[in-house]
PQR file with spaces between the fields and no chain letter, atoms N, CA, C, O and H, PARSE charges and radii, in Angstrom:
ATOM       1  N    UNK     1     155.454  126.837  117.646 -0.4000 1.5000
ATOM       2  CA   UNK     1     156.429  127.225  119.403 -0.0000 2.0000
ATOM       3  C    UNK     1     155.962  127.438  119.946  0.5500 1.7000
ATOM       4  O    UNK     1     154.930  128.062  120.189 -0.5500 1.4000
ATOM       5  N    UNK     2     157.520  126.305  120.761 -0.4000 1.5000
ATOM       6  CA   UNK     2     157.397  126.162  122.709 -0.0000 2.0000
ATOM       7  C    UNK     2     158.405  127.189  123.418  0.5500 1.7000
ATOM       8  O    UNK     2     159.543  127.658  123.401 -0.5500 1.4000
ATOM       9  H    UNK     2     158.359  125.797  120.564  0.4000 1.0000
ATOM      10  N    UNK     3     157.438  127.193  123.908 -0.4000 1.5000
ATOM      11  CA   UNK     3     158.133  127.901  125.757 -0.0000 2.0000
ATOM      12  C    UNK     3     158.658  127.818  126.450  0.5500 1.7000
ATOM      13  O    UNK     3     158.223  126.742  126.860 -0.5500 1.4000
ATOM      14  H    UNK     3     156.514  126.812  123.921  0.4000 1.0000
ATOM      15  N    UNK     4     160.287  128.376  127.901 -0.4000 1.5000
ATOM      16  CA   UNK     4     160.633  127.321  127.748 -0.0000 2.0000
ATOM      17  C    UNK     4     159.923  128.577  129.887  0.5500 1.7000
ATOM      18  O    UNK     4     159.775  129.756  130.210 -0.5500 1.4000
ATOM      19  H    UNK     4     160.641  129.251  127.568  0.4000 1.0000
ATOM      20  N    UNK     5     159.712  126.610  130.837 -0.4000 1.5000
ATOM      21  CA   UNK     5     158.472  127.162  131.793 -0.0000 2.0000
ATOM      22  C    UNK     5     159.520  126.561  133.237  0.5500 1.7000
ATOM      23  O    UNK     5     159.614  125.334  133.268 -0.5500 1.4000
ATOM      24  H    UNK     5     159.832  125.652  130.575  0.4000 1.0000
ATOM      25  N    UNK     6     160.390  127.444  134.550 -0.4000 1.5000
ATOM      26  CA   UNK     6     160.103  126.564  135.306 -0.0000 2.0000
ATOM      27  C    UNK     6     159.089  126.731  136.214  0.5500 1.7000
ATOM      28  O    UNK     6     158.416  127.757  136.308 -0.5500 1.4000
ATOM      29  H    UNK     6     160.313  128.441  134.525  0.4000 1.0000
ATOM      30  N    UNK     7     158.967  125.758  136.876 -0.4000 1.5000
ATOM      31  CA   UNK     7     158.568  124.629  138.528 -0.0000 2.0000
ATOM      32  C    UNK     7     160.116  124.744  138.877  0.5500 1.7000
ATOM      33  O    UNK     7     161.261  124.817  138.430 -0.5500 1.4000
ATOM      34  H    UNK     7     159.514  124.925  136.799  0.4000 1.0000
ATOM      35  N    UNK     8     158.990  124.691  140.441 -0.4000 1.5000
ATOM      36  CA   UNK     8     159.550  124.000  141.649 -0.0000 2.0000
ATOM      37  C    UNK     8     159.042  123.260  142.545  0.5500 1.7000
ATOM      38  O    UNK     8     158.494  123.446  143.631 -0.5500 1.4000
ATOM      39  H    UNK     8     158.060  124.631  140.804  0.4000 1.0000
ATOM      40  N    UNK     9     159.340  122.304  141.850 -0.4000 1.5000
ATOM      41  CA   UNK     9     158.873  121.103  143.627 -0.0000 2.0000
ATOM      42  C    UNK     9     159.597  120.607  144.010  0.5500 1.7000
ATOM      43  O    UNK     9     160.786  120.847  143.800 -0.5500 1.4000
ATOM      44  H    UNK     9     159.785  122.153  140.967  0.4000 1.0000
ATOM      45  N    UNK    10     158.957  119.316  145.046 -0.4000 1.5000
ATOM      46  CA   UNK    10     160.285  118.792  146.292 -0.0000 2.0000
ATOM      47  C    UNK    10     160.894  117.862  145.201  0.5500 1.7000
ATOM      48  O    UNK    10     160.639  117.576  144.031 -0.5500 1.4000
ATOM      49  H    UNK    10     157.991  119.121  145.217  0.4000 1.0000
ATOM      50  N    UNK    11     161.448  117.660  145.763 -0.4000 1.5000
ATOM      51  CA   UNK    11     163.034  117.247  145.587 -0.0000 2.0000
ATOM      52  C    UNK    11     162.521  115.452  145.312  0.5500 1.7000
ATOM      53  O    UNK    11     163.037  114.687  144.497 -0.5500 1.4000
ATOM      54  H    UNK    11     161.655  117.892  146.714  0.4000 1.0000
ATOM      55  N    UNK    12     161.072  115.056  146.520 -0.4000 1.5000
ATOM      56  CA   UNK    12     161.080  113.915  145.674 -0.0000 2.0000
ATOM      57  C    UNK    12     160.107  113.400  145.129  0.5500 1.7000
ATOM      58  O    UNK    12     159.820  112.215  144.961 -0.5500 1.4000
ATOM      59  H    UNK    12     160.652  115.677  147.182  0.4000 1.0000
ATOM      60  N    UNK    13     159.402  114.674  144.748 -0.4000 1.5000
ATOM      61  CA   UNK    13     158.005  114.391  143.332 -0.0000 2.0000
ATOM      62  C    UNK    13     159.316  114.329  142.557  0.5500 1.7000
ATOM      63  O    UNK    13     159.516  113.149  142.268 -0.5500 1.4000
ATOM      64  H    UNK    13     159.636  115.637  144.884  0.4000 1.0000
ATOM      65  N    UNK    14     160.582  115.346  141.968 -0.4000 1.5000
ATOM      66  CA   UNK    14     161.362  115.227  140.764 -0.0000 2.0000
ATOM      67  C    UNK    14     161.698  114.295  140.267  0.5500 1.7000
ATOM      68  O    UNK    14     161.815  113.987  139.081 -0.5500 1.4000
ATOM      69  H    UNK    14     160.420  116.305  142.203  0.4000 1.0000
ATOM      70  N    UNK    15     162.109  113.116  142.364 -0.4000 1.5000
ATOM      71  CA   UNK    15     163.344  112.253  142.074 -0.0000 2.0000
ATOM      72  C    UNK    15     162.308  110.775  141.219  0.5500 1.7000
ATOM      73  O    UNK    15     162.603  109.863  140.446 -0.5500 1.4000
ATOM      74  H    UNK    15     162.014  113.366  143.328  0.4000 1.0000
ATOM      75  N    UNK    16     160.467  111.449  142.213 -0.4000 1.5000
ATOM      76  CA   UNK    16     159.404  109.792  141.104 -0.0000 2.0000
ATOM      77  C    UNK    16     159.187  110.229  140.222  0.5500 1.7000
ATOM      78  O    UNK    16     158.380  109.544  139.592 -0.5500 1.4000
ATOM      79  H    UNK    16     160.228  112.190  142.840  0.4000 1.0000
ATOM      80  N    UNK    17     159.698  111.768  139.353 -0.4000 1.5000
ATOM      81  CA   UNK    17     158.761  111.398  137.489 -0.0000 2.0000
ATOM      82  C    UNK    17     159.897  111.541  138.020  0.5500 1.7000
ATOM      83  O    UNK    17     159.807  112.072  139.127 -0.5500 1.4000
ATOM      84  H    UNK    17     160.353  112.324  139.864  0.4000 1.0000
ATOM      85  N    UNK    18     161.573  111.145  137.514 -0.4000 1.5000
ATOM      86  CA   UNK    18     163.134  110.542  136.526 -0.0000 2.0000
ATOM      87  C    UNK    18     162.686  109.827  136.722  0.5500 1.7000
ATOM      88  O    UNK    18     161.974  109.432  135.799 -0.5500 1.4000
ATOM      89  H    UNK    18     161.646  110.714  136.615  0.4000 1.0000
ATOM      90  N    UNK    19     162.659  109.233  137.654 -0.4000 1.5000
ATOM      91  CA   UNK    19     162.272  107.699  137.671 -0.0000 2.0000
ATOM      92  C    UNK    19     160.875  106.683  136.761  0.5500 1.7000
ATOM      93  O    UNK    19     160.757  105.716  136.008 -0.5500 1.4000
ATOM      94  H    UNK    19     163.237  109.554  138.403  0.4000 1.0000
ATOM      95  N    UNK    20     160.212  107.508  137.333 -0.4000 1.5000
ATOM      96  CA   UNK    20     158.987  106.799  136.424 -0.0000 2.0000
ATOM      97  C    UNK    20     158.364  107.372  135.364  0.5500 1.7000
ATOM      98  O    UNK    20     157.252  106.876  135.178 -0.5500 1.4000
ATOM      99  H    UNK    20     160.308  108.294  137.944  0.4000 1.0000
ATOM     100  N    UNK    21     158.632  108.156  134.662 -0.4000 1.5000
ATOM     101  CA   UNK    21     159.654  109.156  133.485 -0.0000 2.0000
ATOM     102  C    UNK    21     160.358  109.061  132.602  0.5500 1.7000
ATOM     103  O    UNK    21     160.021  108.649  131.493 -0.5500 1.4000
ATOM     104  H    UNK    21     159.535  108.559  134.813  0.4000 1.0000
ATOM     105  N    UNK    22     161.576  109.458  132.954 -0.4000 1.5000
ATOM     106  CA   UNK    22     162.585  109.418  132.589 -0.0000 2.0000
ATOM     107  C    UNK    22     162.826  110.501  132.509  0.5500 1.7000
ATOM     108  O    UNK    22     161.799  111.175  132.425 -0.5500 1.4000
ATOM     109  H    UNK    22     161.849  109.793  133.855  0.4000 1.0000
ATOM     110  N    UNK    23     164.508  111.561  132.474 -0.4000 1.5000
ATOM     111  CA   UNK    23     164.784  112.321  132.167 -0.0000 2.0000
ATOM     112  C    UNK    23     164.671  113.028  131.583  0.5500 1.7000
ATOM     113  O    UNK    23     164.820  114.013  132.307 -0.5500 1.4000
ATOM     114  H    UNK    23     165.342  111.013  132.543  0.4000 1.0000
ATOM     115  N    UNK    24     164.416  113.472  130.294 -0.4000 1.5000
ATOM     116  CA   UNK    24     163.729  113.953  129.540 -0.0000 2.0000
ATOM     117  C    UNK    24     162.582  113.612  128.462  0.5500 1.7000
ATOM     118  O    UNK    24     162.437  113.793  127.253 -0.5500 1.4000
ATOM     119  H    UNK    24     164.295  112.672  129.706  0.4000 1.0000
ATOM     120  N    UNK    25     161.610  112.849  129.825 -0.4000 1.5000
ATOM     121  CA   UNK    25     160.421  113.063  128.953 -0.0000 2.0000
ATOM     122  C    UNK    25     159.405  114.382  130.268  0.5500 1.7000
ATOM     123  O    UNK    25     158.348  114.977  130.061 -0.5500 1.4000
ATOM     124  H    UNK    25     161.728  112.703  130.807  0.4000 1.0000
ATOM     125  N    UNK    26     159.960  114.395  131.036 -0.4000 1.5000
ATOM     126  CA   UNK    26     159.470  114.978  132.308 -0.0000 2.0000
ATOM     127  C    UNK    26     158.069  116.215  131.271  0.5500 1.7000
ATOM     128  O    UNK    26     156.841  116.238  131.347 -0.5500 1.4000
ATOM     129  H    UNK    26     160.819  113.912  131.204  0.4000 1.0000
ATOM     130  N    UNK    27     158.942  116.956  130.513 -0.4000 1.5000
ATOM     131  CA   UNK    27     157.993  117.829  130.309 -0.0000 2.0000
ATOM     132  C    UNK    27     157.033  117.834  129.587  0.5500 1.7000
ATOM     133  O    UNK    27     156.266  118.796  129.623 -0.5500 1.4000
ATOM     134  H    UNK    27     159.940  116.936  130.452  0.4000 1.0000
ATOM     135  N    UNK    28     156.829  116.853  128.805 -0.4000 1.5000
ATOM     136  CA   UNK    28     155.939  115.866  127.848 -0.0000 2.0000
ATOM     137  C    UNK    28     154.760  115.367  128.547  0.5500 1.7000
ATOM     138  O    UNK    28     153.631  115.795  128.306 -0.5500 1.4000
ATOM     139  H    UNK    28     157.452  116.071  128.776  0.4000 1.0000
ATOM     140  N    UNK    29     154.946  114.700  129.187 -0.4000 1.5000
ATOM     141  CA   UNK    29     154.213  114.366  130.846 -0.0000 2.0000
ATOM     142  C    UNK    29     153.488  115.551  131.429  0.5500 1.7000
ATOM     143  O    UNK    29     152.433  116.035  131.018 -0.5500 1.4000
ATOM     144  H    UNK    29     155.863  114.352  129.383  0.4000 1.0000
ATOM     145  N    UNK    30     154.198  115.931  132.422 -0.4000 1.5000
ATOM     146  CA   UNK    30     153.564  117.772  132.647 -0.0000 2.0000
ATOM     147  C    UNK    30     152.767  118.682  131.863  0.5500 1.7000
ATOM     148  O    UNK    30     152.125  119.603  132.368 -0.5500 1.4000
ATOM     149  H    UNK    30     155.054  115.538  132.756  0.4000 1.0000
ATOM     150  N    UNK    31     152.828  118.282  129.928 -0.4000 1.5000
ATOM     151  CA   UNK    31     152.701  119.143  129.360 -0.0000 2.0000
ATOM     152  C    UNK    31     151.191  118.036  128.733  0.5500 1.7000
ATOM     153  O    UNK    31     150.066  118.519  128.859 -0.5500 1.4000
ATOM     154  H    UNK    31     153.349  117.534  129.518  0.4000 1.0000
ATOM     155  N    UNK    32     151.299  117.032  128.286 -0.4000 1.5000
ATOM     156  CA   UNK    32     150.365  116.257  128.155 -0.0000 2.0000
ATOM     157  C    UNK    32     148.581  115.787  129.921  0.5500 1.7000
ATOM     158  O    UNK    32     147.650  114.982  129.928 -0.5500 1.4000
ATOM     159  H    UNK    32     152.213  116.639  128.184  0.4000 1.0000
ATOM     160  N    UNK    33     149.104  116.926  131.044 -0.4000 1.5000
ATOM     161  CA   UNK    33     148.370  116.424  132.115 -0.0000 2.0000
ATOM     162  C    UNK    33     147.480  117.870  131.719  0.5500 1.7000
ATOM     163  O    UNK    33     146.261  117.769  131.582 -0.5500 1.4000
ATOM     164  H    UNK    33     149.861  117.580  131.038  0.4000 1.0000
ATOM     165  N    UNK    34     148.212  119.321  131.532 -0.4000 1.5000
ATOM     166  CA   UNK    34     147.904  120.221  131.852 -0.0000 2.0000
ATOM     167  C    UNK    34     147.130  121.377  130.922  0.5500 1.7000
ATOM     168  O    UNK    34     146.733  122.535  131.044 -0.5500 1.4000
ATOM     169  H    UNK    34     149.202  119.403  131.644  0.4000 1.0000
ATOM     170  N    UNK    35     147.180  120.124  129.731 -0.4000 1.5000
ATOM     171  CA   UNK    35     147.103  120.710  128.135 -0.0000 2.0000
ATOM     172  C    UNK    35     144.663  120.934  128.604  0.5500 1.7000
ATOM     173  O    UNK    35     144.002  121.896  128.994 -0.5500 1.4000
ATOM     174  H    UNK    35     147.503  119.182  129.632  0.4000 1.0000
ATOM     175  N    UNK    36     144.336  119.686  128.293 -0.4000 1.5000
ATOM     176  CA   UNK    36     143.211  119.685  128.691 -0.0000 2.0000
ATOM     177  C    UNK    36     142.073  120.234  129.537  0.5500 1.7000
ATOM     178  O    UNK    36     140.879  120.138  129.253 -0.5500 1.4000
ATOM     179  H    UNK    36     144.873  118.904  127.976  0.4000 1.0000
ATOM     180  N    UNK    37     142.914  121.191  131.288 -0.4000 1.5000
ATOM     181  CA   UNK    37     142.512  121.859  131.890 -0.0000 2.0000
ATOM     182  C    UNK    37     142.940  123.693  131.505  0.5500 1.7000
ATOM     183  O    UNK    37     142.430  124.663  132.064 -0.5500 1.4000
ATOM     184  H    UNK    37     143.884  121.269  131.519  0.4000 1.0000
ATOM     185  N    UNK    38     143.970  123.726  130.440 -0.4000 1.5000
ATOM     186  CA   UNK    38     143.785  125.185  129.924 -0.0000 2.0000
ATOM     187  C    UNK    38     143.894  125.097  128.145  0.5500 1.7000
ATOM     188  O    UNK    38     144.913  125.665  127.752 -0.5500 1.4000
ATOM     189  H    UNK    38     144.385  122.938  129.985  0.4000 1.0000
ATOM     190  N    UNK    39     143.253  124.645  127.294 -0.4000 1.5000
ATOM     191  CA   UNK    39     142.926  124.065  125.938 -0.0000 2.0000
ATOM     192  C    UNK    39     141.685  123.635  125.795  0.5500 1.7000
ATOM     193  O    UNK    39     141.357  122.582  126.341 -0.5500 1.4000
ATOM     194  H    UNK    39     142.425  124.184  127.613  0.4000 1.0000
ATOM     195  N    UNK    40     140.693  124.437  124.968 -0.4000 1.5000
ATOM     196  CA   UNK    40     140.037  124.570  125.405 -0.0000 2.0000
ATOM     197  C    UNK    40     139.172  124.543  123.521  0.5500 1.7000
ATOM     198  O    UNK    40     139.185  125.505  122.752 -0.5500 1.4000
ATOM     199  H    UNK    40     140.959  125.292  124.524  0.4000 1.0000
ATOM     200  N    UNK    41     138.565  123.257  123.254 -0.4000 1.5000
ATOM     201  CA   UNK    41     137.993  123.420  121.650 -0.0000 2.0000
ATOM     202  C    UNK    41     137.286  123.603  121.430  0.5500 1.7000
ATOM     203  O    UNK    41     136.260  123.443  122.092 -0.5500 1.4000
ATOM     204  H    UNK    41     138.554  122.476  123.878  0.4000 1.0000
ATOM     205  N    UNK    42     137.447  124.362  119.638 -0.4000 1.5000
ATOM     206  CA   UNK    42     136.174  125.200  118.836 -0.0000 2.0000
ATOM     207  C    UNK    42     135.480  124.365  119.095  0.5500 1.7000
ATOM     208  O    UNK    42     136.248  123.444  119.375 -0.5500 1.4000
ATOM     209  H    UNK    42     138.279  124.492  119.100  0.4000 1.0000
ATOM     210  N    UNK    43     134.308  123.948  119.226 -0.4000 1.5000
ATOM     211  CA   UNK    43     133.649  123.203  119.853 -0.0000 2.0000
ATOM     212  C    UNK    43     132.640  123.224  118.649  0.5500 1.7000
ATOM     213  O    UNK    43     132.697  122.396  117.740 -0.5500 1.4000
ATOM     214  H    UNK    43     133.684  124.696  118.998  0.4000 1.0000
ATOM     215  N    UNK    44     131.574  124.383  118.723 -0.4000 1.5000
ATOM     216  CA   UNK    44     131.413  124.898  117.783 -0.0000 2.0000
ATOM     217  C    UNK    44     131.568  124.458  116.383  0.5500 1.7000
ATOM     218  O    UNK    44     130.822  123.754  115.702 -0.5500 1.4000
ATOM     219  H    UNK    44     131.527  125.056  119.462  0.4000 1.0000
ATOM     220  N    UNK    45     132.811  125.078  116.066 -0.4000 1.5000
ATOM     221  CA   UNK    45     133.107  124.398  114.075 -0.0000 2.0000
ATOM     222  C    UNK    45     133.421  123.236  113.840  0.5500 1.7000
ATOM     223  O    UNK    45     133.168  122.664  112.779 -0.5500 1.4000
ATOM     224  H    UNK    45     133.417  125.649  116.619  0.4000 1.0000
ATOM     225  N    UNK    46     134.379  122.433  115.397 -0.4000 1.5000
ATOM     226  CA   UNK    46     134.253  121.377  114.930 -0.0000 2.0000
ATOM     227  C    UNK    46     132.990  120.654  114.989  0.5500 1.7000
ATOM     228  O    UNK    46     133.147  119.633  114.320 -0.5500 1.4000
ATOM     229  H    UNK    46     134.584  122.898  116.258  0.4000 1.0000
ATOM     230  N    UNK    47     131.674  120.703  115.528 -0.4000 1.5000
ATOM     231  CA   UNK    47     130.648  119.743  114.997 -0.0000 2.0000
ATOM     232  C    UNK    47     130.157  121.331  114.373  0.5500 1.7000
ATOM     233  O    UNK    47     129.091  121.719  114.850 -0.5500 1.4000
ATOM     234  H    UNK    47     131.547  121.533  116.072  0.4000 1.0000
ATOM     235  N    UNK    48     130.923  122.417  113.216 -0.4000 1.5000
ATOM     236  CA   UNK    48     130.049  122.168  112.017 -0.0000 2.0000
ATOM     237  C    UNK    48     130.439  121.235  111.616  0.5500 1.7000
ATOM     238  O    UNK    48     129.646  120.293  111.616 -0.5500 1.4000
ATOM     239  H    UNK    48     131.789  122.102  112.829  0.4000 1.0000
ATOM     240  N    UNK    49     132.210  120.928  110.921 -0.4000 1.5000
ATOM     241  CA   UNK    49     132.520  120.551  109.869 -0.0000 2.0000
ATOM     242  C    UNK    49     132.430  119.003  110.804  0.5500 1.7000
ATOM     243  O    UNK    49     133.494  118.420  110.591 -0.5500 1.4000
ATOM     244  H    UNK    49     132.854  121.693  110.921  0.4000 1.0000
ATOM     245  N    UNK    50     131.527  118.152  111.755 -0.4000 1.5000
ATOM     246  CA   UNK    50     131.456  117.359  111.768 -0.0000 2.0000
ATOM     247  C    UNK    50     129.888  117.387  111.885  0.5500 1.7000
ATOM     248  O    UNK    50     129.380  116.547  112.629 -0.5500 1.4000
ATOM     249  H    UNK    50     130.663  118.626  111.928  0.4000 1.0000
ATOM     250  N    UNK    51     128.988  118.362  111.154 -0.4000 1.5000
ATOM     251  CA   UNK    51     127.348  117.706  110.711 -0.0000 2.0000
ATOM     252  C    UNK    51     127.822  118.335  108.765  0.5500 1.7000
ATOM     253  O    UNK    51     127.039  118.850  107.967 -0.5500 1.4000
ATOM     254  H    UNK    51     129.401  119.044  110.550  0.4000 1.0000
ATOM     255  N    UNK    52     128.823  118.126  108.620 -0.4000 1.5000
ATOM     256  CA   UNK    52     129.005  118.278  106.678 -0.0000 2.0000
ATOM     257  C    UNK    52     129.029  117.012  105.840  0.5500 1.7000
ATOM     258  O    UNK    52     128.631  116.690  104.721 -0.5500 1.4000
ATOM     259  H    UNK    52     129.459  117.707  109.268  0.4000 1.0000
ATOM     260  N    UNK    53     130.011  116.110  107.404 -0.4000 1.5000
ATOM     261  CA   UNK    53     129.458  114.749  107.141 -0.0000 2.0000
ATOM     262  C    UNK    53     127.990  114.135  107.136  0.5500 1.7000
ATOM     263  O    UNK    53     127.263  113.947  108.111 -0.5500 1.4000
ATOM     264  H    UNK    53     130.335  116.372  108.313  0.4000 1.0000
ATOM     265  N    UNK    54     127.643  113.773  105.312 -0.4000 1.5000
ATOM     266  CA   UNK    54     125.824  113.391  105.766 -0.0000 2.0000
ATOM     267  C    UNK    54     125.058  112.030  105.211  0.5500 1.7000
ATOM     268  O    UNK    54     123.974  111.507  104.951 -0.5500 1.4000
ATOM     269  H    UNK    54     128.234  113.925  104.519  0.4000 1.0000
ATOM     270  N    UNK    55     126.482  111.881  105.241 -0.4000 1.5000
ATOM     271  CA   UNK    55     126.223  110.077  105.286 -0.0000 2.0000
ATOM     272  C    UNK    55     126.489  109.479  107.137  0.5500 1.7000
ATOM     273  O    UNK    55     126.116  108.511  107.799 -0.5500 1.4000
ATOM     274  H    UNK    55     127.363  112.306  105.453  0.4000 1.0000
ATOM     275  N    UNK    56     127.212  110.529  107.344 -0.4000 1.5000
ATOM     276  CA   UNK    56     127.396  110.155  108.573 -0.0000 2.0000
ATOM     277  C    UNK    56     126.204  110.597  109.885  0.5500 1.7000
ATOM     278  O    UNK    56     125.664  109.893  110.738 -0.5500 1.4000
ATOM     279  H    UNK    56     127.515  111.315  106.806  0.4000 1.0000
ATOM     280  N    UNK    57     126.103  112.082  109.583 -0.4000 1.5000
ATOM     281  CA   UNK    57     125.004  112.471  110.323 -0.0000 2.0000
ATOM     282  C    UNK    57     123.161  111.681  110.342  0.5500 1.7000
ATOM     283  O    UNK    57     122.308  111.678  111.230 -0.5500 1.4000
ATOM     284  H    UNK    57     126.542  112.654  108.890  0.4000 1.0000
ATOM     285  N    UNK    58     123.160  110.804  108.215 -0.4000 1.5000
ATOM     286  CA   UNK    58     122.106  110.745  108.364 -0.0000 2.0000
ATOM     287  C    UNK    58     121.913  108.967  109.922  0.5500 1.7000
ATOM     288  O    UNK    58     121.032  108.633  110.716 -0.5500 1.4000
ATOM     289  H    UNK    58     123.852  110.806  107.494  0.4000 1.0000
ATOM     290  N    UNK    59     123.477  108.342  109.501 -0.4000 1.5000
ATOM     291  CA   UNK    59     123.282  107.708  110.755 -0.0000 2.0000
ATOM     292  C    UNK    59     122.879  107.446  112.488  0.5500 1.7000
ATOM     293  O    UNK    59     122.331  106.782  113.368 -0.5500 1.4000
ATOM     294  H    UNK    59     124.192  108.613  108.856  0.4000 1.0000
ATOM     295  N    UNK    60     123.827  108.806  111.983 -0.4000 1.5000
ATOM     296  CA   UNK    60     123.620  109.134  114.094 -0.0000 2.0000
ATOM     297  C    UNK    60     122.171  109.989  114.355  0.5500 1.7000
ATOM     298  O    UNK    60     121.721  110.294  115.459 -0.5500 1.4000
ATOM     299  H    UNK    60     124.272  109.345  111.268  0.4000 1.0000
ATOM     300  N    UNK    61     121.343  110.399  112.537 -0.4000 1.5000
ATOM     301  CA   UNK    61     119.152  109.943  113.180 -0.0000 2.0000
ATOM     302  C    UNK    61     119.613  109.017  113.686  0.5500 1.7000
ATOM     303  O    UNK    61     120.006  108.912  114.848 -0.5500 1.4000
ATOM     304  H    UNK    61     121.708  110.151  111.639  0.4000 1.0000
ATOM     305  N    UNK    62     119.609  107.960  112.541 -0.4000 1.5000
ATOM     306  CA   UNK    62     118.407  106.899  112.821 -0.0000 2.0000
ATOM     307  C    UNK    62     118.924  105.763  114.229  0.5500 1.7000
ATOM     308  O    UNK    62     118.390  104.781  114.747 -0.5500 1.4000
ATOM     309  H    UNK    62     119.289  108.045  111.597  0.4000 1.0000
ATOM     310  N    UNK    63     120.075  106.424  114.445 -0.4000 1.5000
ATOM     311  CA   UNK    63     120.105  105.438  115.374 -0.0000 2.0000
ATOM     312  C    UNK    63     119.795  106.268  116.817  0.5500 1.7000
ATOM     313  O    UNK    63     119.529  105.725  117.889 -0.5500 1.4000
ATOM     314  H    UNK    63     120.509  107.221  114.025  0.4000 1.0000
ATOM     315  N    UNK    64     119.883  107.516  116.606 -0.4000 1.5000
ATOM     316  CA   UNK    64     118.936  107.775  118.101 -0.0000 2.0000
ATOM     317  C    UNK    64     117.515  107.372  118.080  0.5500 1.7000
ATOM     318  O    UNK    64     117.193  106.419  118.791 -0.5500 1.4000
ATOM     319  H    UNK    64     120.100  107.957  115.735  0.4000 1.0000
ATOM     320  N    UNK    65     116.394  108.117  117.180 -0.4000 1.5000
ATOM     321  CA   UNK    65     115.472  107.333  116.960 -0.0000 2.0000
ATOM     322  C    UNK    65     115.302  105.301  117.678  0.5500 1.7000
ATOM     323  O    UNK    65     114.634  104.754  118.555 -0.5500 1.4000
ATOM     324  H    UNK    65     116.656  108.891  116.602  0.4000 1.0000
ATOM     325  N    UNK    66     116.112  104.946  116.881 -0.4000 1.5000
ATOM     326  CA   UNK    66     116.099  103.781  117.218 -0.0000 2.0000
ATOM     327  C    UNK    66     115.989  103.512  118.820  0.5500 1.7000
ATOM     328  O    UNK    66     115.654  102.463  119.371 -0.5500 1.4000
ATOM     329  H    UNK    66     116.654  105.390  116.168  0.4000 1.0000
ATOM     330  N    UNK    67     116.256  104.394  119.243 -0.4000 1.5000
ATOM     331  CA   UNK    67     117.544  104.437  120.483 -0.0000 2.0000
ATOM     332  C    UNK    67     115.502  105.409  121.964  0.5500 1.7000
ATOM     333  O    UNK    67     115.190  105.258  123.145 -0.5500 1.4000
ATOM     334  H    UNK    67     116.529  105.246  118.796  0.4000 1.0000
ATOM     335  N    UNK    68     114.967  106.111  120.933 -0.4000 1.5000
ATOM     336  CA   UNK    68     114.243  107.147  121.599 -0.0000 2.0000
ATOM     337  C    UNK    68     112.480  105.878  121.142  0.5500 1.7000
ATOM     338  O    UNK    68     111.529  105.569  121.861 -0.5500 1.4000
ATOM     339  H    UNK    68     115.221  106.234  119.974  0.4000 1.0000
ATOM     340  N    UNK    69     112.625  105.718  120.500 -0.4000 1.5000
ATOM     341  CA   UNK    69     111.778  104.318  120.042 -0.0000 2.0000
ATOM     342  C    UNK    69     112.251  102.793  121.045  0.5500 1.7000
ATOM     343  O    UNK    69     111.498  101.829  120.915 -0.5500 1.4000
ATOM     344  H    UNK    69     113.398  105.969  119.916  0.4000 1.0000
ATOM     345  N    UNK    70     113.321  102.660  121.879 -0.4000 1.5000
ATOM     346  CA   UNK    70     113.761  101.841  122.703 -0.0000 2.0000
ATOM     347  C    UNK    70     113.042  101.802  123.582  0.5500 1.7000
ATOM     348  O    UNK    70     112.259  100.896  123.867 -0.5500 1.4000
ATOM     349  H    UNK    70     113.933  103.444  121.985  0.4000 1.0000
ATOM     350  N    UNK    71     113.394  103.680  124.602 -0.4000 1.5000
ATOM     351  CA   UNK    71     113.272  104.208  125.499 -0.0000 2.0000
ATOM     352  C    UNK    71     111.529  103.395  126.117  0.5500 1.7000
ATOM     353  O    UNK    71     111.058  102.513  126.835 -0.5500 1.4000
ATOM     354  H    UNK    71     114.030  104.416  124.371  0.4000 1.0000
ATOM     355  N    UNK    72     111.056  104.889  124.856 -0.4000 1.5000
ATOM     356  CA   UNK    72     109.109  104.375  124.765 -0.0000 2.0000
ATOM     357  C    UNK    72     108.827  103.321  125.120  0.5500 1.7000
ATOM     358  O    UNK    72     108.583  102.956  126.270 -0.5500 1.4000
ATOM     359  H    UNK    72     111.439  105.606  124.273  0.4000 1.0000
ATOM     360  N    UNK    73     108.833  102.679  124.098 -0.4000 1.5000
ATOM     361  CA   UNK    73     108.772  100.400  124.914 -0.0000 2.0000
ATOM     362  C    UNK    73     109.137  100.268  126.373  0.5500 1.7000
ATOM     363  O    UNK    73     108.301   99.789  127.140 -0.5500 1.4000
ATOM     364  H    UNK    73     109.032  102.975  123.164  0.4000 1.0000
ATOM     365  N    UNK    74     110.427  100.689  126.860 -0.4000 1.5000
ATOM     366  CA   UNK    74     110.238  100.706  127.767 -0.0000 2.0000
ATOM     367  C    UNK    74     109.490  100.886  128.908  0.5500 1.7000
ATOM     368  O    UNK    74     109.377  100.120  129.865 -0.5500 1.4000
ATOM     369  H    UNK    74     111.105  101.078  126.238  0.4000 1.0000
ATOM     370  N    UNK    75     108.750  102.485  128.633 -0.4000 1.5000
ATOM     371  CA   UNK    75     108.804  102.797  129.418 -0.0000 2.0000
ATOM     372  C    UNK    75     106.552  102.010  130.062  0.5500 1.7000
ATOM     373  O    UNK    75     106.082  101.922  131.196 -0.5500 1.4000
ATOM     374  H    UNK    75     108.842  103.106  127.855  0.4000 1.0000
ATOM     375  N    UNK    76     105.914  101.671  128.718 -0.4000 1.5000
ATOM     376  CA   UNK    76     104.617  101.374  128.301 -0.0000 2.0000
ATOM     377  C    UNK    76     104.846   99.972  128.898  0.5500 1.7000
ATOM     378  O    UNK    76     103.955   99.125  128.843 -0.5500 1.4000
ATOM     379  H    UNK    76     106.296  101.742  127.797  0.4000 1.0000
């Protein structure tokens, strides 16, 4: 569901948005900029979903173990 929002901005900024983004694309542009600052994903459930992929988890574990071995060699 979408909601309408009225913003007040400087006329020069508005004209720059119209020239650069286009008159019918400003809302999408602003939403894309703002979204990561106000919508926070549920990381716990996303990580739990990722953990269900046992093949991918095994590959990640193997990669991590190899990385640790490489780091251990560098400090010797």
